[in-house]
VOPAGU-2260 file (C-alpha; in pm, 1 decimal, decimal comma):
REM VOPAGU-2260
SITE   aa  ch    i         X         Y         Z
SITE  MET   A    0   -7798,0   15923,8   17309,3
SITE  ARG   A    1   -7487,6   15669,1   17209,4
SITE  THR   A    2   -7165,8   15772,2   17064,1
SITE  SER   A    3   -6992,0   15531,4   16863,2
SITE  ALA   A    4   -6678,2   15507,5   16954,0
SITE  PRO   A    5   -6397,9   15538,7   16701,3
SITE  PRO   A    6   -6271,3   15268,0   16518,7
SITE  ARG   A    7   -5968,2   15125,9   16639,5
SITE  LYS   A    8   -5656,3   15125,9   16445,2
SITE  ARG   A    9   -5536,5   14787,5   16324,4
SITE  ARG   A   10   -5169,9   14714,0   16481,6
SITE  ARG   A   11   -4936,9   14633,1   16214,2
SITE  PRO   A   12   -4745,0   14292,2   16276,0
SITE  PRO   A   13   -4336,8   14410,7   16439,3
SITE  LYS   A   14   -4106,2   14447,5   16142,2
SITE  SER   A   15   -3894,0   14090,0   16120,6
SITE  ASP   A   16   -3572,4   14132,4   16199,6
SITE  TRP   A   17   -3551,9   13930,0   15856,2
SITE  GLN   A   18   -3651,9   14150,3   15608,5
SITE  PHE   A   19   -3409,0   14313,4   15361,3
SITE  PRO   A   20   -3514,9   14592,0   15157,6
SITE  GLY   A   21   -3351,0   14470,0   14841,7
SITE  LEU   A   22   -3449,5   14104,5   14881,1
SITE  THR   A   23   -3801,2   14256,7   14995,4
SITE  GLY   A   24   -3776,3   14460,5   14667,9
SITE  MET   A   25   -3766,8   14054,0   14472,7
SITE  GLY   A   26   -4031,0   13956,0   14640,6
SITE  LEU   A   27   -3896,3   13745,4   14875,4
SITE  LYS   A   28   -4093,1   13622,6   15201,2
SITE  PRO   A   29   -3918,7   13697,3   15597,8
SITE  GLN   A   30   -3892,6   13316,9   15587,8
SITE  GLN   A   31   -3753,1   13313,1   15276,0
SITE  GLN   A   32   -3490,1   13581,3   15307,0
SITE  ARG   A   33   -3368,2   13428,9   15665,7
SITE  LEU   A   34   -3309,0   13048,5   15477,4
SITE  LEU   A   35   -3129,8   13236,9   15179,5
SITE  VAL   A   36   -2910,5   13425,3   15481,7
SITE  ILE   A   37   -2845,4   13115,4   15670,3
SITE  ILE   A   38   -2749,4   12945,3   15325,4
SITE  GLY   A   39   -2547,6   13202,8   15229,4
SITE  THR   A   40   -2361,1   13199,2   15574,2
SITE  VAL   A   41   -2263,5   12856,2   15586,0
SITE  ALA   A   42   -2150,7   12845,1   15237,4
SITE  ALA   A   43   -1913,2   13111,9   15329,1
SITE  VAL   A   44   -1775,9   12948,3   15578,1
SITE  VAL   A   45   -1728,9   12645,4   15420,7
SITE  LEU   A   46   -1536,4   12872,7   15132,7
SITE  ALA   A   47   -1336,8   13002,0   15439,7
SITE  ALA   A   48   -1250,0   12741,8   15557,5
SITE  THR   A   49   -1135,9   12558,1   15231,4
SITE  GLY   A   50    -887,7   12851,7   15177,0
SITE  LEU   A   51    -734,5   12851,0   15527,9
SITE  VAL   A   52    -675,7   12467,5   15422,5
SITE  ALA   A   53    -482,8   12571,0   15076,0
SITE  ILE   A   54    -316,6   12888,6   15213,6
SITE  LEU   A   55    -164,6   12594,9   15495,6
SITE  THR   A   56     -76,8   12338,4   15285,2
SITE  ASN   A   57     141,3   12594,2   15066,3
SITE  LEU   A   58     259,0   12819,8   15318,7
SITE  GLY   A   59     653,3   12784,1   15269,5
SITE  SER   A   60     671,1   12659,0   14961,9
SITE  GLY   A   61     647,5   12940,6   14792,6
SITE  ALA   A   62     636,2   12948,8   14305,3
SITE  SER   A   63     864,1   12668,3   14392,4
SITE  ALA   A   64     864,4   12309,4   14212,3
SITE  PRO   A   65     693,7   12048,7   14263,2
SITE  PRO   A   66     812,7   11798,3   14469,2
SITE  LEU   A   67    1040,7   11522,6   14312,9
SITE  PRO   A   68     953,9   11119,0   14311,1
SITE  ALA   A   69    1060,1   10945,4   14585,9
SITE  GLY   A   70    1428,3   10840,6   14617,5
SITE  ASP   A   71    1567,3   11115,8   14373,5
SITE  ASP   A   72    1637,1   11403,7   14590,4
SITE  PRO   A   73    1963,3   11544,2   14490,2
SITE  PRO   A   74    2243,5   11396,8   14660,2
SITE  PRO   A   75    2429,5   11537,0   14994,5
SITE  GLY   A   76    2619,9   11912,4   14865,2
SITE  GLN   A   77    2475,8   11835,7   14536,1
SITE  ALA   A   78    2203,2   12069,7   14391,2
SITE  ARG   A   79    1963,6   12109,4   14056,2
SITE  PRO   A   80    1915,7   12369,0   13872,5
SITE  ALA   A   81    1645,7   12657,4   13938,6
SITE  GLU   A   82    1611,7   12736,4   13600,4
SITE  PHE   A   83    1627,3   12558,4   13255,3
SITE  GLN   A   84    1564,0   12574,4   12943,2
SITE  GLY   A   85    1574,3   12299,3   12635,1
SITE  TRP   A   86    1638,3   12304,4   12285,0
SITE  VAL   A   87    1622,9   12022,7   12026,8
SITE  SER   A   88    1904,8   11985,6   11746,8
SITE  PRO   A   89    1919,2   12245,9   11476,5
SITE  LYS   A   90    1922,9   12069,6   11128,1
SITE  LEU   A   91    2305,1   12229,8   11092,6
SITE  PHE   A   92    2384,6   11915,6   11295,7
SITE  ALA   A   93    2266,8   11608,5   11046,5
SITE  PRO   A   94    2545,7   11544,6   10970,7
SITE  ILE   A   95    2620,0   11405,3   11308,1
SITE  ALA   A   96    2278,6   11273,0   11362,2
SITE  ASP   A   97    2364,4   10900,3   11430,5
SITE  ARG   A   98    2706,0   10783,2   11605,7
SITE  GLY   A   99    2731,8   10573,4   11328,4
SITE  GLN   A  100    2831,5   10842,9   11090,2
SITE  ASP   A  101    3018,7   11025,3   11339,7
SITE  ALA   A  102    3207,1   10645,3   11536,8
SITE  LYS   A  103    3539,1   10861,9   11648,4
SITE  PRO   A  104    3486,4   10932,9   12024,7
SITE  LEU   A  105    3532,5   11193,1   12202,6
SITE  THR   A  106    3909,9   11295,6   12389,0
SITE  ALA   A  107    3912,9   11575,7   12664,6
SITE  LYS   A  108    4194,2   11738,0   12440,6
SITE  GLU   A  109    3959,6   11756,1   12133,4
SITE  LEU   A  110    3736,3   11914,7   12363,9
SITE  PHE   A  111    3866,1   12106,5   12648,3
SITE  GLY   A  112    4227,3   12132,0   12464,3
SITE  GLY   A  113    4182,3   12467,8   12328,5
SITE  ALA   A  114    3924,4   12598,9   12503,1
SITE  LYS   A  115    4148,7   12638,7   12818,4
SITE  THR   A  116    4070,5   13015,9   12896,7
SITE  LEU   A  117    3669,9   13146,5   12707,7
SITE  ALA   A  118    3620,7   13480,9   12711,6
SITE  VAL   A  119    3327,3   13670,5   12838,6
SITE  SER   A  120    3374,9   14015,3   12837,2
SITE  LYS   A  121    3673,9   14288,3   12826,2
SITE  LYS   A  122    3692,9   14231,4   13183,5
SITE  VAL   A  123    3584,1   13868,3   13267,1
SITE  SER   A  124    3706,0   13562,1   13133,9
SITE  LEU   A  125    3630,2   13187,5   13231,0
SITE  LYS   A  126    3921,4   12937,1   13287,9
SITE  LEU   A  127    3934,4   12594,9   13289,2
SITE  ALA   A  128    3981,9   12433,3   13614,3
SITE  ALA   A  129    3880,4   12086,9   13593,1
SITE  GLN   A  130    3782,7   11825,8   13345,4
SITE  ASP   A  131    3746,1   11488,7   13284,9
SITE  LEU   A  132    3578,9   11221,6   13041,6
SITE  THR   A  133    3438,1   10848,4   13160,3
SITE  PRO   A  134    3247,6   10577,9   12974,9
SITE  SER   A  135    3059,7   10550,4   13233,0
SITE  CYS   A  136    2804,4   10805,6   13196,7
SITE  ALA   A  137    2565,9   10691,9   13526,4
SITE  THR   A  138    2843,4   10779,5   13743,8
SITE  VAL   A  139    2775,7   11198,1   13670,2
SITE  THR   A  140    2452,3   11219,2   13668,7
SITE  TRP   A  141    2204,4   11138,2   13976,0
SITE  GLY   A  142    1775,5   11050,4   13974,9
SITE  ARG   A  143    1693,3   10751,7   13881,0
SITE  GLU   A  144    1475,8   10808,1   13625,0
SITE  LEU   A  145    1775,6   11029,7   13462,9
SITE  ILE   A  146    2032,4   10747,6   13488,5
SITE  GLU   A  147    1824,4   10494,9   13335,0
SITE  GLN   A  148    1676,2   10727,8   13017,0
SITE  VAL   A  149    2063,1   10839,9   12981,9
SITE  SER   A  150    2130,6   10476,1   12967,0
SITE  ALA   A  151    1829,6   10391,3   12775,6
SITE  ALA   A  152    1985,3   10657,4   12478,4
SITE  GLY   A  153    2291,1   10445,9   12434,7
SITE  CYS   A  154    2533,0   10697,9   12663,6
SITE  SER   A  155    2931,6   10572,5   12628,1
SITE  GLN   A  156    3071,1   10902,3   12693,6
SITE  ALA   A  157    3060,2   11206,6   12939,8
SITE  ALA   A  158    3276,2   11481,3   12929,0
SITE  ARG   A  159    3290,1   11780,2   13192,6
SITE  GLY   A  160    3482,7   12058,5   13228,5
SITE  LEU   A  161    3449,1   12296,8   13513,7
SITE  TYR   A  162    3501,1   12670,1   13501,0
SITE  VAL   A  163    3542,2   12936,0   13766,4
SITE  SER   A  164    3599,9   13310,2   13640,8
SITE  SER   A  165    3928,3   13545,1   13628,5
SITE  ASP   A  166    3701,8   13733,5   13907,9
SITE  GLN   A  167    3607,1   13396,0   14123,8
SITE  ARG   A  168    3270,5   13509,1   14113,4
SITE  TYR   A  169    3108,1   13301,3   13913,5
SITE  ILE   A  170    3144,2   12884,7   13852,4
SITE  ALA   A  171    3030,3   12729,2   13531,2
SITE  GLN   A  172    3042,5   12314,9   13416,1
SITE  TYR   A  173    2994,7   12239,2   13126,8
SITE  THR   A  174    2867,0   11839,2   13000,1
SITE  VAL   A  175    2862,9   11654,7   12650,4
SITE  LEU   A  176    2688,0   11290,8   12651,6
SITE  ASN   A  177    2779,7   11061,3   12384,4
SITE  LEU   A  178    2405,9   10931,1   12290,7
SITE  ARG   A  179    2320,6   10673,4   11981,9
SITE  ASP   A  180    2125,4   10945,8   11807,6
SITE  VAL   A  181    1954,9   11269,7   11765,6
SITE  LYS   A  182    1641,7   11087,2   11847,5
SITE  ALA   A  183    1731,0   10988,6   12178,6
SITE  ALA   A  184    1915,8   11370,0   12247,1
SITE  ASP   A  185    1633,5   11527,4   12154,4
SITE  GLU   A  186    1443,9   11297,1   12386,3
SITE  LEU   A  187    1669,1   11347,0   12667,1
SITE  VAL   A  188    1641,6   11756,9   12643,2
SITE  GLN   A  189    1292,3   11726,9   12599,3
SITE  SER   A  190    1279,1   11495,7   12893,8
SITE  LEU   A  191    1478,8   11756,3   13128,9
SITE  LYS   A  192    1207,4   12019,9   13131,4
SITE  THR   A  193    1062,0   11861,2   13399,7
SITE  LEU   A  194    1276,1   11596,7   13462,8
SITE  TYR   A  195    1573,3   11809,3   13553,9
SITE  LEU   A  196    1368,0   11861,4   13939,0
SITE  GLY   A  197    1488,9   11504,9   14038,1
SITE  GLY   A  198    1782,3   11404,6   13801,0
SITE  TRP   A  199    2107,6   11623,0   13705,9
SITE  VAL   A  200    2450,1   11628,2   13662,9
SITE  GLN   A  201    2712,8   11570,4   13905,1
SITE  PRO   A  202    2929,6   11877,5   13944,9
SITE  LEU   A  203    3339,9   11856,3   13920,2
SITE  PRO   A  204    3493,7   11898,0   14257,0
SITE  TYR   A  205    3719,0   12195,0   14279,5
SITE  ASP   A  206    3835,3   12281,1   14594,5
SITE  LYS   A  207    3908,8   12625,3   14553,1
SITE  VAL   A  208    3553,7   12734,4   14405,9
SITE  PRO   A  209    3329,9   12489,7   14465,4
SITE  PHE   A  210    2995,7   12405,8   14339,6
SITE  PRO   A  211    2747,4   12604,1   14526,6
SITE  SER   A  212    2564,5   12281,3   14663,1
SITE  HIS   A  213    2252,1   12477,2   14839,4
SITE  GLY   A  214    2247,3   12845,3   14612,5
SITE  HIS   A  215    2113,5   12943,6   14280,8
SITE  THR   A  216    2206,5   12835,4   13993,2
SITE  GLU   A  217    2045,1   12773,5   13629,5
SITE  GLY   A  218    2089,2   12487,0   13330,6
SITE  ALA   A  219    2033,1   12464,7   13019,8
SITE  ALA   A  220    2032,0   12131,0   12730,7
SITE  TYR   A  221    2134,8   12118,0   12373,2
SITE  ALA   A  222    2068,7   11813,8   12150,5
SITE  LEU   A  223    2362,8   11866,8   11899,6
SITE  GLY   A  224    2316,4   11528,8   11687,3
SITE  HIS   A  225    2366,0   11275,4   11868,6
SITE  TYR   A  226    2533,8   11477,6   12154,7
SITE  VAL   A  227    2324,3   11688,3   12402,2
SITE  GLY   A  228    2552,1   11968,4   12557,9
SITE  LEU   A  229    2466,7   12028,9   12921,7
SITE  VAL   A  230    2541,0   12418,3   13020,3
SITE  TRP   A  231    2538,9   12467,4   13421,4
SITE  LEU   A  232    2599,6   12853,4   13576,0
SITE  ALA   A  233    2645,4   13000,5   13901,1
SITE  ARG   A  234    2743,0   13250,9   14169,5
SITE  ALA   A  235    3079,8   13146,9   14317,2
SITE  ASP   A  236    2896,7   13294,1   14667,7
SITE  GLY   A  237    2522,5   13073,2   14567,5
SITE  ALA   A  238    2300,5   13444,6   14530,5
SITE  GLU   A  239    2045,0   13495,6   14281,6
SITE  ARG   A  240    2151,7   13653,4   13987,0
SITE  GLY   A  241    2131,7   14031,9   13990,6
SITE  ALA   A  242    2094,5   14282,1   13736,4
SITE  LYS   A  243    2479,1   14306,1   13681,5
SITE  ASP   A  244    2536,2   13966,3   13670,7
SITE  ASP   A  245    2498,9   13843,0   13287,2
SITE  PHE   A  246    2461,7   13468,8   13263,5
SITE  SER   A  247    2337,2   13500,8   12909,7
SITE  ALA   A  248    2706,0   13615,1   12825,1
SITE  LEU   A  249    2883,5   13341,6   13061,9
SITE  GLY   A  250    2648,6   13069,1   12914,9
SITE  LEU   A  251    2707,8   13150,0   12503,2
SITE  ALA   A  252    3105,7   13174,0   12635,7
SITE  LEU   A  253    3122,4   12838,6   12800,0
SITE  ARG   A  254    2911,3   12752,1   12462,2
SITE  ALA   A  255    3257,8   12712,9   12309,8
SITE  VAL   A  256    3343,0   12413,0   12426,3
SITE  GLU   A  257    3074,1   12287,7   12148,4
SITE  LYS   A  258    3356,3   12371,9   11854,5
SITE  PRO   A  259    3521,2   12084,8   11826,5
SITE  LEU   A  260    3120,8   11893,8   11716,8
SITE  TYR   A  261    3128,7   12180,1   11413,7
SITE  ARG   A  262    3461,4   12074,0   11333,2
SITE  ARG   A  263    3319,6   11692,7   11282,9
SITE  ILE   A  264    3043,2   11771,9   11058,0
SITE  VAL   A  265    3295,4   11984,4   10826,9
SITE  ALA   A  266    3496,9   11630,7   10857,3
SITE  ILE   A  267    3234,1   11442,4   10747,2
SITE  THR   A  268    3040,3   11732,1   10432,2
SITE  GLY   A  269    3367,2   11912,8   10358,0
SITE  PRO   A  270    3482,6   12254,2   10407,3
SITE  GLY   A  271    3219,3   12496,5   10301,4
SITE  THR   A  272    2888,1   12327,7   10379,6
SITE  SER   A  273    2825,2   12405,7   10735,8
């Protein structure tokens, strides 16, 4: 009597190397899983390469400002502010909004004669070290676009006063530009919010405490009727501002140079109206 052989067990196909539980659970076949993995790998390689190119491109640039336009590098030995702020003219200066209303030229004595020593704190003061006033605004500025805009604004005078602190720790410069009207002044201040990267004022030379040429400096611009006041501050050693360096107090003290402009408002409007 012939006995029947036990049924042979069906051999299962070997498990594909391209089966992943998560993908299998989504109903994807091994071939589909393999294709998806290949696509993902290629995408990762492309992204990594793109990131590497971006890193190499920006290596060393840090968070610095964008590159300067061609031909607008600072002249040798001169610097531009690392930080800048600007403000348009307040309504208070409306009486001198136009040079036609305030035609008398500025004088160095008017601006700096009563501002030879400016108190910053009980222990520190700013002392006038150098001054000048010129009708050639282009000679005290640098940067093609800035020079062109200052000229187009009808700049007729540029006055600079350089100050050094009593402890020789700080150096500061205040520059006044005499422009055509408040519109030109406001436009210049607004432009300087980006334009300062490729154009700024030149520091007055002072051998004892020269303005740092490659150090950290900070600038600000104020439209004051048809004038623009430019504040420029630095530590004499060119180091960045530290916790003990009160640049706000320095800037406020330096702005005492603006007092004659307030007197001009009073001369036009009369006492008690400013």
